[in-house]
mmCIF file as Biopython writes it, N, C-alpha, C and O atoms, coordinates in Angstrom:
data_model
#
loop_
_atom_site.group_PDB
_atom_site.id
_atom_site.type_symbol
_atom_site.label_atom_id
_atom_site.label_alt_id
_atom_site.label_comp_id
_atom_site.label_asym_id
_atom_site.label_entity_id
_atom_site.label_seq_id
_atom_site.pdbx_PDB_ins_code
_atom_site.Cartn_x
_atom_site.Cartn_y
_atom_site.Cartn_z
_atom_site.occupancy
_atom_site.B_iso_or_equiv
_atom_site.auth_seq_id
_atom_site.auth_asym_id
_atom_site.pdbx_PDB_model_num
ATOM 1   N N  . MET A ? 1  ? 0.954  -1.162  0.314  1.0 0.0 1  A 1 
ATOM 2   C CA . MET A ? 1  ? -0.073 -0.044  0.122  1.0 0.0 1  A 1 
ATOM 3   C C  . MET A ? 1  ? 0.838  1.118   0.211  1.0 0.0 1  A 1 
ATOM 4   O O  . MET A ? 1  ? 1.559  1.279   1.197  1.0 0.0 1  A 1 
ATOM 5   N N  . PRO A ? 2  ? 0.822  2.013   -0.894 1.0 0.0 2  A 1 
ATOM 6   C CA . PRO A ? 2  ? 1.382  3.279   -0.733 1.0 0.0 2  A 1 
ATOM 7   C C  . PRO A ? 2  ? 1.238  3.973   0.230  1.0 0.0 2  A 1 
ATOM 8   O O  . PRO A ? 2  ? 0.486  3.505   1.085  1.0 0.0 2  A 1 
ATOM 9   N N  . ALA A ? 3  ? 1.882  5.384   0.528  1.0 0.0 3  A 1 
ATOM 10  C CA . ALA A ? 3  ? 2.254  6.264   1.774  1.0 0.0 3  A 1 
ATOM 11  C C  . ALA A ? 3  ? 2.111  7.316   1.011  1.0 0.0 3  A 1 
ATOM 12  O O  . ALA A ? 3  ? 2.088  7.538   -0.199 1.0 0.0 3  A 1 
ATOM 13  N N  . ARG A ? 4  ? 1.984  8.154   2.367  1.0 0.0 4  A 1 
ATOM 14  C CA . ARG A ? 4  ? 1.565  9.691   1.584  1.0 0.0 4  A 1 
ATOM 15  C C  . ARG A ? 4  ? 2.898  10.328  3.256  1.0 0.0 4  A 1 
ATOM 16  O O  . ARG A ? 4  ? 3.072  9.830   4.368  1.0 0.0 4  A 1 
ATOM 17  N N  . ALA A ? 5  ? 3.629  11.800  2.450  1.0 0.0 5  A 1 
ATOM 18  C CA . ALA A ? 5  ? 3.982  12.329  3.687  1.0 0.0 5  A 1 
ATOM 19  C C  . ALA A ? 5  ? 2.883  12.876  4.694  1.0 0.0 5  A 1 
ATOM 20  O O  . ALA A ? 5  ? 1.835  13.256  4.170  1.0 0.0 5  A 1 
ATOM 21  N N  . GLY A ? 6  ? 3.009  12.974  6.289  1.0 0.0 6  A 1 
ATOM 22  C CA . GLY A ? 6  ? 1.798  13.175  7.066  1.0 0.0 6  A 1 
ATOM 23  C C  . GLY A ? 6  ? 1.444  11.886  7.663  1.0 0.0 6  A 1 
ATOM 24  O O  . GLY A ? 6  ? 1.362  11.835  8.890  1.0 0.0 6  A 1 
ATOM 25  N N  . GLU A ? 7  ? 1.221  10.821  6.952  1.0 0.0 7  A 1 
ATOM 26  C CA . GLU A ? 7  ? 0.345  9.846   7.555  1.0 0.0 7  A 1 
ATOM 27  C C  . GLU A ? 7  ? 1.692  8.884   8.608  1.0 0.0 7  A 1 
ATOM 28  O O  . GLU A ? 7  ? 2.898  8.860   8.363  1.0 0.0 7  A 1 
ATOM 29  N N  . ARG A ? 8  ? 1.044  8.259   9.647  1.0 0.0 8  A 1 
ATOM 30  C CA . ARG A ? 8  ? 2.157  7.251   10.249 1.0 0.0 8  A 1 
ATOM 31  C C  . ARG A ? 8  ? 2.313  6.139   9.903  1.0 0.0 8  A 1 
ATOM 32  O O  . ARG A ? 8  ? 1.537  5.389   9.310  1.0 0.0 8  A 1 
ATOM 33  N N  . ALA A ? 9  ? 3.649  5.930   10.372 1.0 0.0 9  A 1 
ATOM 34  C CA . ALA A ? 9  ? 4.140  4.829   9.442  1.0 0.0 9  A 1 
ATOM 35  C C  . ALA A ? 9  ? 3.574  3.436   10.557 1.0 0.0 9  A 1 
ATOM 36  O O  . ALA A ? 9  ? 4.026  3.423   11.702 1.0 0.0 9  A 1 
ATOM 37  N N  . HIS A ? 10 ? 2.649  2.397   10.139 1.0 0.0 10 A 1 
ATOM 38  C CA . HIS A ? 10 ? 1.554  1.262   10.720 1.0 0.0 10 A 1 
ATOM 39  C C  . HIS A ? 10 ? 2.947  0.783   11.090 1.0 0.0 10 A 1 
ATOM 40  O O  . HIS A ? 10 ? 3.135  1.376   12.152 1.0 0.0 10 A 1 
ATOM 41  N N  . GLU A ? 11 ? 4.044  0.058   10.846 1.0 0.0 11 A 1 
ATOM 42  C CA . GLU A ? 11 ? 5.403  -0.809  11.286 1.0 0.0 11 A 1 
ATOM 43  C C  . GLU A ? 11 ? 6.558  0.030   10.592 1.0 0.0 11 A 1 
ATOM 44  O O  . GLU A ? 11 ? 6.547  0.892   9.713  1.0 0.0 11 A 1 
ATOM 45  N N  . THR A ? 12 ? 7.460  -0.510  11.268 1.0 0.0 12 A 1 
ATOM 46  C CA . THR A ? 12 ? 9.255  0.528   10.993 1.0 0.0 12 A 1 
ATOM 47  C C  . THR A ? 12 ? 9.343  -0.238  9.933  1.0 0.0 12 A 1 
ATOM 48  O O  . THR A ? 12 ? 8.868  -1.340  9.655  1.0 0.0 12 A 1 
ATOM 49  N N  . GLY A ? 13 ? 10.215 0.721   9.220  1.0 0.0 13 A 1 
ATOM 50  C CA . GLY A ? 13 ? 10.466 0.259   7.624  1.0 0.0 13 A 1 
ATOM 51  C C  . GLY A ? 13 ? 11.083 1.311   7.289  1.0 0.0 13 A 1 
ATOM 52  O O  . GLY A ? 13 ? 11.248 2.403   7.832  1.0 0.0 13 A 1 
ATOM 53  N N  . ASP A ? 14 ? 11.597 0.586   5.754  1.0 0.0 14 A 1 
ATOM 54  C CA . ASP A ? 14 ? 11.904 2.298   4.745  1.0 0.0 14 A 1 
ATOM 55  C C  . ASP A ? 14 ? 10.947 2.309   3.557  1.0 0.0 14 A 1 
ATOM 56  O O  . ASP A ? 14 ? 10.157 1.418   3.243  1.0 0.0 14 A 1 
ATOM 57  N N  . PHE A ? 15 ? 11.163 3.492   2.949  1.0 0.0 15 A 1 
ATOM 58  C CA . PHE A ? 15 ? 9.598  3.763   2.201  1.0 0.0 15 A 1 
ATOM 59  C C  . PHE A ? 15 ? 10.636 4.901   0.902  1.0 0.0 15 A 1 
ATOM 60  O O  . PHE A ? 15 ? 11.170 5.979   1.161  1.0 0.0 15 A 1 
ATOM 61  N N  . ARG A ? 16 ? 10.626 4.380   -0.048 1.0 0.0 16 A 1 
ATOM 62  C CA . ARG A ? 16 ? 11.101 4.923   -1.325 1.0 0.0 16 A 1 
ATOM 63  C C  . ARG A ? 16 ? 10.256 5.958   -2.109 1.0 0.0 16 A 1 
ATOM 64  O O  . ARG A ? 16 ? 9.207  5.540   -2.599 1.0 0.0 16 A 1 
ATOM 65  N N  . CYS A ? 17 ? 10.509 6.953   -2.243 1.0 0.0 17 A 1 
ATOM 66  C CA . CYS A ? 17 ? 10.198 7.842   -2.866 1.0 0.0 17 A 1 
ATOM 67  C C  . CYS A ? 17 ? 9.600  7.572   -4.421 1.0 0.0 17 A 1 
ATOM 68  O O  . CYS A ? 17 ? 10.309 7.202   -5.357 1.0 0.0 17 A 1 
ATOM 69  N N  . ASP A ? 18 ? 8.391  7.790   -4.492 1.0 0.0 18 A 1 
ATOM 70  C CA . ASP A ? 18 ? 8.015  7.515   -5.669 1.0 0.0 18 A 1 
ATOM 71  C C  . ASP A ? 18 ? 8.630  8.303   -7.458 1.0 0.0 18 A 1 
ATOM 72  O O  . ASP A ? 18 ? 8.469  7.876   -8.601 1.0 0.0 18 A 1 
ATOM 73  N N  . LYS A ? 19 ? 9.411  9.694   -6.883 1.0 0.0 19 A 1 
ATOM 74  C CA . LYS A ? 19 ? 9.502  10.998  -7.640 1.0 0.0 19 A 1 
ATOM 75  C C  . LYS A ? 19 ? 11.212 9.978   -7.737 1.0 0.0 19 A 1 
ATOM 76  O O  . LYS A ? 19 ? 11.362 8.939   -8.379 1.0 0.0 19 A 1 
ATOM 77  N N  . CYS A ? 20 ? 12.411 10.776  -6.795 1.0 0.0 20 A 1 
ATOM 78  C CA . CYS A ? 20 ? 13.465 10.102  -7.002 1.0 0.0 20 A 1 
ATOM 79  C C  . CYS A ? 20 ? 14.136 8.792   -6.390 1.0 0.0 20 A 1 
ATOM 80  O O  . CYS A ? 20 ? 15.334 8.505   -6.394 1.0 0.0 20 A 1 
ATOM 81  N N  . GLY A ? 21 ? 13.210 8.164   -5.931 1.0 0.0 21 A 1 
ATOM 82  C CA . GLY A ? 21 ? 13.771 6.895   -5.744 1.0 0.0 21 A 1 
ATOM 83  C C  . GLY A ? 21 ? 14.587 7.008   -4.100 1.0 0.0 21 A 1 
ATOM 84  O O  . GLY A ? 21 ? 15.205 6.039   -3.660 1.0 0.0 21 A 1 
ATOM 85  N N  . MET A ? 22 ? 14.474 8.269   -3.349 1.0 0.0 22 A 1 
ATOM 86  C CA . MET A ? 22 ? 15.610 8.175   -2.252 1.0 0.0 22 A 1 
ATOM 87  C C  . MET A ? 22 ? 14.824 7.263   -1.290 1.0 0.0 22 A 1 
ATOM 88  O O  . MET A ? 22 ? 13.736 6.870   -1.709 1.0 0.0 22 A 1 
ATOM 89  N N  . LYS A ? 23 ? 15.210 6.870   -0.068 1.0 0.0 23 A 1 
ATOM 90  C CA . LYS A ? 23 ? 14.637 5.709   0.398  1.0 0.0 23 A 1 
ATOM 91  C C  . LYS A ? 23 ? 15.078 6.322   2.044  1.0 0.0 23 A 1 
ATOM 92  O O  . LYS A ? 23 ? 16.229 6.460   2.457  1.0 0.0 23 A 1 
ATOM 93  N N  . VAL A ? 24 ? 13.736 6.641   2.837  1.0 0.0 24 A 1 
ATOM 94  C CA . VAL A ? 24 ? 13.762 7.500   3.972  1.0 0.0 24 A 1 
ATOM 95  C C  . VAL A ? 24 ? 13.371 6.169   4.749  1.0 0.0 24 A 1 
ATOM 96  O O  . VAL A ? 24 ? 12.766 5.315   4.101  1.0 0.0 24 A 1 
ATOM 97  N N  . HIS A ? 25 ? 13.738 5.864   6.408  1.0 0.0 25 A 1 
ATOM 98  C CA . HIS A ? 25 ? 13.301 5.029   7.007  1.0 0.0 25 A 1 
ATOM 99  C C  . HIS A ? 25 ? 13.021 5.586   8.229  1.0 0.0 25 A 1 
ATOM 100 O O  . HIS A ? 25 ? 13.553 6.538   8.799  1.0 0.0 25 A 1 
ATOM 101 N N  . VAL A ? 26 ? 11.750 4.577   8.693  1.0 0.0 26 A 1 
ATOM 102 C CA . VAL A ? 26 ? 10.479 5.922   9.300  1.0 0.0 26 A 1 
ATOM 103 C C  . VAL A ? 26 ? 10.237 4.601   10.679 1.0 0.0 26 A 1 
ATOM 104 O O  . VAL A ? 26 ? 10.025 3.474   10.233 1.0 0.0 26 A 1 
ATOM 105 N N  . ALA A ? 27 ? 10.259 4.704   11.908 1.0 0.0 27 A 1 
ATOM 106 C CA . ALA A ? 27 ? 9.977  4.012   12.953 1.0 0.0 27 A 1 
ATOM 107 C C  . ALA A ? 27 ? 8.110  3.864   13.271 1.0 0.0 27 A 1 
ATOM 108 O O  . ALA A ? 27 ? 7.451  4.873   13.527 1.0 0.0 27 A 1 
ATOM 109 N N  . LYS A ? 28 ? 7.834  3.261   13.239 1.0 0.0 28 A 1 
ATOM 110 C CA . LYS A ? 28 ? 6.690  2.691   13.668 1.0 0.0 28 A 1 
ATOM 111 C C  . LYS A ? 28 ? 5.660  3.700   14.722 1.0 0.0 28 A 1 
ATOM 112 O O  . LYS A ? 28 ? 5.973  3.601   15.908 1.0 0.0 28 A 1 
ATOM 113 N N  . ASN A ? 29 ? 4.799  4.393   14.506 1.0 0.0 29 A 1 
ATOM 114 C CA . ASN A ? 29 ? 3.838  5.022   14.557 1.0 0.0 29 A 1 
ATOM 115 C C  . ASN A ? 29 ? 4.873  6.780   14.908 1.0 0.0 29 A 1 
ATOM 116 O O  . ASN A ? 29 ? 4.814  7.567   15.852 1.0 0.0 29 A 1 
ATOM 117 N N  . ARG A ? 30 ? 5.551  6.773   13.877 1.0 0.0 30 A 1 
ATOM 118 C CA . ARG A ? 30 ? 6.574  8.253   12.989 1.0 0.0 30 A 1 
ATOM 119 C C  . ARG A ? 30 ? 5.837  8.455   12.236 1.0 0.0 30 A 1 
ATOM 120 O O  . ARG A ? 30 ? 5.298  7.607   11.525 1.0 0.0 30 A 1 
ATOM 121 N N  . GLU A ? 31 ? 5.584  10.028  12.216 1.0 0.0 31 A 1 
ATOM 122 C CA . GLU A ? 31 ? 5.071  10.556  11.321 1.0 0.0 31 A 1 
ATOM 123 C C  . GLU A ? 31 ? 6.046  10.567  9.994  1.0 0.0 31 A 1 
ATOM 124 O O  . GLU A ? 31 ? 7.114  11.178  10.015 1.0 0.0 31 A 1 
ATOM 125 N N  . ILE A ? 32 ? 5.558  9.787   8.751  1.0 0.0 32 A 1 
ATOM 126 C CA . ILE A ? 32 ? 6.612  10.042  6.899  1.0 0.0 32 A 1 
ATOM 127 C C  . ILE A ? 32 ? 6.705  11.538  7.210  1.0 0.0 32 A 1 
ATOM 128 O O  . ILE A ? 32 ? 5.937  12.250  7.857  1.0 0.0 32 A 1 
ATOM 129 N N  . PRO A ? 33 ? 8.124  11.893  6.427  1.0 0.0 33 A 1 
ATOM 130 C CA . PRO A ? 33 ? 8.389  13.080  6.431  1.0 0.0 33 A 1 
ATOM 131 C C  . PRO A ? 33 ? 8.095  13.035  4.744  1.0 0.0 33 A 1 
ATOM 132 O O  . PRO A ? 33 ? 7.712  12.027  4.150  1.0 0.0 33 A 1 
ATOM 133 N N  . SER A ? 34 ? 8.393  14.492  4.051  1.0 0.0 34 A 1 
ATOM 134 C CA . SER A ? 34 ? 8.379  14.415  2.937  1.0 0.0 34 A 1 
ATOM 135 C C  . SER A ? 34 ? 9.829  14.177  2.249  1.0 0.0 34 A 1 
ATOM 136 O O  . SER A ? 34 ? 10.807 14.335  2.979  1.0 0.0 34 A 1 
ATOM 137 N N  . CYS A ? 35 ? 10.020 13.839  1.010  1.0 0.0 35 A 1 
ATOM 138 C CA . CYS A ? 35 ? 10.917 13.236  1.030  1.0 0.0 35 A 1 
ATOM 139 C C  . CYS A ? 35 ? 12.264 14.603  0.980  1.0 0.0 35 A 1 
ATOM 140 O O  . CYS A ? 35 ? 12.215 15.675  0.376  1.0 0.0 35 A 1 
ATOM 141 N N  . ILE A ? 36 ? 13.417 14.023  1.883  1.0 0.0 36 A 1 
ATOM 142 C CA . ILE A ? 36 ? 14.656 14.919  1.850  1.0 0.0 36 A 1 
ATOM 143 C C  . ILE A ? 36 ? 15.236 15.558  0.334  1.0 0.0 36 A 1 
ATOM 144 O O  . ILE A ? 36 ? 15.636 16.709  0.162  1.0 0.0 36 A 1 
ATOM 145 N N  . ARG A ? 37 ? 15.156 14.452  -0.712 1.0 0.0 37 A 1 
ATOM 146 C CA . ARG A ? 37 ? 15.958 15.368  -1.670 1.0 0.0 37 A 1 
ATOM 147 C C  . ARG A ? 37 ? 14.649 15.756  -2.373 1.0 0.0 37 A 1 
ATOM 148 O O  . ARG A ? 37 ? 15.065 16.336  -3.375 1.0 0.0 37 A 1 
ATOM 149 N N  . CYS A ? 38 ? 13.481 15.770  -2.422 1.0 0.0 38 A 1 
ATOM 150 C CA . CYS A ? 38 ? 12.444 16.473  -3.825 1.0 0.0 38 A 1 
ATOM 151 C C  . CYS A ? 38 ? 11.567 17.095  -3.647 1.0 0.0 38 A 1 
ATOM 152 O O  . CYS A ? 38 ? 10.977 17.809  -4.458 1.0 0.0 38 A 1 
ATOM 153 N N  . GLY A ? 39 ? 11.282 16.867  -2.232 1.0 0.0 39 A 1 
ATOM 154 C CA . GLY A ? 39 ? 10.092 17.441  -1.627 1.0 0.0 39 A 1 
ATOM 155 C C  . GLY A ? 39 ? 8.826  16.549  -1.699 1.0 0.0 39 A 1 
ATOM 156 O O  . GLY A ? 39 ? 7.781  16.759  -1.084 1.0 0.0 39 A 1 
ATOM 157 N N  . ASN A ? 40 ? 9.107  15.417  -2.629 1.0 0.0 40 A 1 
ATOM 158 C CA . ASN A ? 40 ? 7.926  14.464  -2.650 1.0 0.0 40 A 1 
ATOM 159 C C  . ASN A ? 40 ? 7.467  14.203  -1.996 1.0 0.0 40 A 1 
ATOM 160 O O  . ASN A ? 40 ? 7.917  14.236  -0.850 1.0 0.0 40 A 1 
ATOM 161 N N  . ASP A ? 41 ? 5.871  13.626  -2.382 1.0 0.0 41 A 1 
ATOM 162 C CA . ASP A ? 41 ? 5.086  13.476  -1.025 1.0 0.0 41 A 1 
ATOM 163 C C  . ASP A ? 41 ? 4.496  11.999  -1.006 1.0 0.0 41 A 1 
ATOM 164 O O  . ASP A ? 41 ? 3.539  11.627  -0.326 1.0 0.0 41 A 1 
ATOM 165 N N  . ALA A ? 42 ? 5.028  11.458  -1.624 1.0 0.0 42 A 1 
ATOM 166 C CA . ALA A ? 42 ? 4.224  10.079  -1.765 1.0 0.0 42 A 1 
ATOM 167 C C  . ALA A ? 42 ? 5.248  8.886   -2.122 1.0 0.0 42 A 1 
ATOM 168 O O  . ALA A ? 42 ? 6.136  9.038   -2.961 1.0 0.0 42 A 1 
ATOM 169 N N  . TYR A ? 43 ? 5.116  8.096   -1.655 1.0 0.0 43 A 1 
ATOM 170 C CA . TYR A ? 43 ? 5.902  7.032   -1.036 1.0 0.0 43 A 1 
ATOM 171 C C  . TYR A ? 43 ? 5.341  5.439   -1.731 1.0 0.0 43 A 1 
ATOM 172 O O  . TYR A ? 43 ? 4.173  5.071   -1.856 1.0 0.0 43 A 1 
ATOM 173 N N  . SER A ? 44 ? 6.582  4.703   -2.102 1.0 0.0 44 A 1 
ATOM 174 C CA . SER A ? 44 ? 5.614  3.383   -2.567 1.0 0.0 44 A 1 
ATOM 175 C C  . SER A ? 44 ? 5.549  2.578   -1.018 1.0 0.0 44 A 1 
ATOM 176 O O  . SER A ? 44 ? 5.523  3.203   0.042  1.0 0.0 44 A 1 
ATOM 177 N N  . GLU A ? 45 ? 5.531  1.253   -1.105 1.0 0.0 45 A 1 
ATOM 178 C CA . GLU A ? 45 ? 4.910  1.031   0.283  1.0 0.0 45 A 1 
ATOM 179 C C  . GLU A ? 45 ? 5.975  0.109   1.027  1.0 0.0 45 A 1 
ATOM 180 O O  . GLU A ? 45 ? 6.564  -0.677  0.284  1.0 0.0 45 A 1 
ATOM 181 N N  . ARG A ? 46 ? 6.256  0.084   2.146  1.0 0.0 46 A 1 
ATOM 182 C CA . ARG A ? 46 ? 7.084  -0.161  3.394  1.0 0.0 46 A 1 
ATOM 183 C C  . ARG A ? 46 ? 8.042  -1.204  2.789  1.0 0.0 46 A 1 
ATOM 184 O O  . ARG A ? 46 ? 7.688  -1.960  1.885  1.0 0.0 46 A 1 
ATOM 185 N N  . MET A ? 47 ? 9.108  -1.206  3.260  1.0 0.0 47 A 1 
ATOM 186 C CA . MET A ? 47 ? 9.946  -2.394  2.701  1.0 0.0 47 A 1 
ATOM 187 C C  . MET A ? 47 ? 11.071 -2.454  3.694  1.0 0.0 47 A 1 
ATOM 188 O O  . MET A ? 47 ? 11.192 -1.561  4.533  1.0 0.0 47 A 1 
ATOM 189 N N  . ASN A ? 48 ? 11.901 -3.474  3.634  1.0 0.0 48 A 1 
ATOM 190 C CA . ASN A ? 48 ? 12.816 -3.811  4.504  1.0 0.0 48 A 1 
ATOM 191 C C  . ASN A ? 48 ? 12.683 -3.841  6.356  1.0 0.0 48 A 1 
ATOM 192 O O  . ASN A ? 48 ? 13.441 -3.357  7.196  1.0 0.0 48 A 1 
ATOM 193 N N  . GLU A ? 49 ? 11.357 -4.644  6.523  1.0 0.0 49 A 1 
ATOM 194 C CA . GLU A ? 49 ? 11.233 -4.092  7.658  1.0 0.0 49 A 1 
ATOM 195 C C  . GLU A ? 49 ? 12.076 -5.177  8.482  1.0 0.0 49 A 1 
ATOM 196 O O  . GLU A ? 49 ? 12.969 -5.850  7.968  1.0 0.0 49 A 1 
ATOM 197 N N  . PRO A ? 50 ? 11.666 -5.271  9.889  1.0 0.0 50 A 1 
ATOM 198 C CA . PRO A ? 50 ? 12.680 -5.887  10.836 1.0 0.0 50 A 1 
ATOM 199 C C  . PRO A ? 50 ? 12.634 -7.149  10.571 1.0 0.0 50 A 1 
ATOM 200 O O  . PRO A ? 50 ? 11.475 -7.558  10.634 1.0 0.0 50 A 1 
ATOM 201 N N  . SER A ? 51 ? 13.708 -8.287  10.187 1.0 0.0 51 A 1 
ATOM 202 C CA . SER A ? 51 ? 13.798 -9.167  10.173 1.0 0.0 51 A 1 
ATOM 203 C C  . SER A ? 51 ? 12.718 -10.127 11.244 1.0 0.0 51 A 1 
ATOM 204 O O  . SER A ? 51 ? 11.931 -10.825 10.604 1.0 0.0 51 A 1 
ATOM 205 N N  . HIS A ? 52 ? 12.638 -10.198 12.267 1.0 0.0 52 A 1 
ATOM 206 C CA . HIS A ? 52 ? 11.650 -10.785 12.914 1.0 0.0 52 A 1 
ATOM 207 C C  . HIS A ? 52 ? 9.982  -10.490 12.908 1.0 0.0 52 A 1 
ATOM 208 O O  . HIS A ? 52 ? 9.122  -11.227 13.390 1.0 0.0 52 A 1 
ATOM 209 N N  . LEU A ? 53 ? 9.791  -9.258  12.254 1.0 0.0 53 A 1 
ATOM 210 C CA . LEU A ? 53 ? 8.685  -8.896  12.109 1.0 0.0 53 A 1 
ATOM 211 C C  . LEU A ? 53 ? 8.666  -9.872  10.358 1.0 0.0 53 A 1 
ATOM 212 O O  . LEU A ? 53 ? 7.788  -10.682 10.063 1.0 0.0 53 A 1 
ATOM 213 N N  . LYS A ? 54 ? 9.169  -9.713  9.972  1.0 0.0 54 A 1 
ATOM 214 C CA . LYS A ? 54 ? 9.070  -10.812 8.615  1.0 0.0 54 A 1 
ATOM 215 C C  . LYS A ? 54 ? 8.702  -12.296 8.753  1.0 0.0 54 A 1 
ATOM 216 O O  . LYS A ? 54 ? 7.742  -12.845 8.212  1.0 0.0 54 A 1 
ATOM 217 N N  . SER A ? 55 ? 9.652  -12.887 9.595  1.0 0.0 55 A 1 
ATOM 218 C CA . SER A ? 55 ? 9.347  -14.414 9.898  1.0 0.0 55 A 1 
ATOM 219 C C  . SER A ? 55 ? 8.220  -14.466 10.743 1.0 0.0 55 A 1 
ATOM 220 O O  . SER A ? 55 ? 7.493  -15.456 10.667 1.0 0.0 55 A 1 
ATOM 221 N N  . SER A ? 56 ? 7.923  -13.445 11.638 1.0 0.0 56 A 1 
ATOM 222 C CA . SER A ? 56 ? 6.664  -14.040 12.159 1.0 0.0 56 A 1 
ATOM 223 C C  . SER A ? 56 ? 5.484  -13.911 11.595 1.0 0.0 56 A 1 
ATOM 224 O O  . SER A ? 56 ? 4.547  -14.533 12.095 1.0 0.0 56 A 1 
ATOM 225 N N  . ARG A ? 57 ? 5.287  -13.171 10.558 1.0 0.0 57 A 1 
ATOM 226 C CA . ARG A ? 57 ? 4.068  -13.285 9.975  1.0 0.0 57 A 1 
ATOM 227 C C  . ARG A ? 57 ? 4.062  -14.459 8.589  1.0 0.0 57 A 1 
ATOM 228 O O  . ARG A ? 57 ? 2.981  -14.954 8.271  1.0 0.0 57 A 1 
ATOM 229 N N  . SER A ? 58 ? 5.213  -14.805 7.897  1.0 0.0 58 A 1 
ATOM 230 C CA . SER A ? 58 ? 5.346  -15.445 7.381  1.0 0.0 58 A 1 
ATOM 231 C C  . SER A ? 58 ? 5.465  -16.877 8.070  1.0 0.0 58 A 1 
ATOM 232 O O  . SER A ? 58 ? 5.154  -17.742 7.250  1.0 0.0 58 A 1 
ATOM 233 N N  . THR A ? 59 ? 5.741  -17.300 9.053  1.0 0.0 59 A 1 
ATOM 234 C CA . THR A ? 59 ? 5.526  -18.492 10.184 1.0 0.0 59 A 1 
ATOM 235 C C  . THR A ? 59 ? 4.250  -18.563 10.720 1.0 0.0 59 A 1 
ATOM 236 O O  . THR A ? 59 ? 3.490  -19.526 10.622 1.0 0.0 59 A 1 
ATOM 237 N N  . GLY A ? 60 ? 4.033  -17.496 11.300 1.0 0.0 60 A 1 
ATOM 238 C CA . GLY A ? 60 ? 2.773  -17.310 11.772 1.0 0.0 60 A 1 
ATOM 239 C C  . GLY A ? 60 ? 3.227  -17.576 13.280 1.0 0.0 60 A 1 
ATOM 240 O O  . GLY A ? 60 ? 2.282  -17.651 14.066 1.0 0.0 60 A 1 
ATOM 241 N N  . ARG A ? 61 ? 4.604  -17.745 13.870 1.0 0.0 61 A 1 
ATOM 242 C CA . ARG A ? 61 ? 5.075  -17.836 14.908 1.0 0.0 61 A 1 
ATOM 243 C C  . ARG A ? 61 ? 5.739  -16.054 15.537 1.0 0.0 61 A 1 
ATOM 244 O O  . ARG A ? 61 ? 6.110  -15.050 14.928 1.0 0.0 61 A 1 
ATOM 245 N N  . ARG A ? 62 ? 5.610  -16.413 17.078 1.0 0.0 62 A 1 
ATOM 246 C CA . ARG A ? 62 ? 6.581  -15.518 17.254 1.0 0.0 62 A 1 
ATOM 247 C C  . ARG A ? 62 ? 7.660  -15.185 17.364 1.0 0.0 62 A 1 
ATOM 248 O O  . ARG A ? 62 ? 8.032  -16.326 17.091 1.0 0.0 62 A 1 
ATOM 249 N N  . PRO A ? 63 ? 8.739  -14.575 17.542 1.0 0.0 63 A 1 
ATOM 250 C CA . PRO A ? 63 ? 10.021 -14.547 18.179 1.0 0.0 63 A 1 
ATOM 251 C C  . PRO A ? 63 ? 10.091 -15.522 19.606 1.0 0.0 63 A 1 
ATOM 252 O O  . PRO A ? 63 ? 9.315  -15.272 20.528 1.0 0.0 63 A 1 
ATOM 253 N N  . GLY A ? 64 ? 11.178 -16.759 19.721 1.0 0.0 64 A 1 
ATOM 254 C CA . GLY A ? 64 ? 10.781 -17.060 20.704 1.0 0.0 64 A 1 
ATOM 255 C C  . GLY A ? 64 ? 10.300 -18.753 21.114 1.0 0.0 64 A 1 
ATOM 256 O O  . GLY A ? 64 ? 10.716 -19.558 21.947 1.0 0.0 64 A 1 
ATOM 257 N N  . ASP A ? 65 ? 9.030  -18.798 19.884 1.0 0.0 65 A 1 
ATOM 258 C CA . ASP A ? 65 ? 8.054  -20.085 19.969 1.0 0.0 65 A 1 
ATOM 259 C C  . ASP A ? 65 ? 8.671  -20.943 19.429 1.0 0.0 65 A 1 
ATOM 260 O O  . ASP A ? 65 ? 9.448  -20.858 18.478 1.0 0.0 65 A 1 
ATOM 261 N N  . ARG A ? 66 ? 8.260  -22.056 20.184 1.0 0.0 66 A 1 
ATOM 262 C CA . ARG A ? 66 ? 9.203  -23.633 19.490 1.0 0.0 66 A 1 
ATOM 263 C C  . ARG A ? 66 ? 8.331  -24.280 18.283 1.0 0.0 66 A 1 
ATOM 264 O O  . ARG A ? 66 ? 7.106  -24.393 18.281 1.0 0.0 66 A 1 
ATOM 265 N N  . PRO A ? 67 ? 8.867  -24.519 17.671 1.0 0.0 67 A 1 
ATOM 266 C CA . PRO A ? 67 ? 8.318  -25.616 16.274 1.0 0.0 67 A 1 
ATOM 267 C C  . PRO A ? 67 ? 7.643  -26.431 16.747 1.0 0.0 67 A 1 
ATOM 268 O O  . PRO A ? 67 ? 7.137  -27.301 16.039 1.0 0.0 67 A 1 
#
């Protein structure tokens, strides 16, 4: 899901500017800023989220759960 400057990040991750490709890292619940390179306010979806979040989503388990 695309994101816009001024919205709050639902999860920690990186957003890539739709206009110039600049990557910005935003922590969960922080406001997404305008691109610091070109001022654009539209970003592609969040990527490169912390690995422990990816693994818990893909396996349905939380860190520390036994197989």
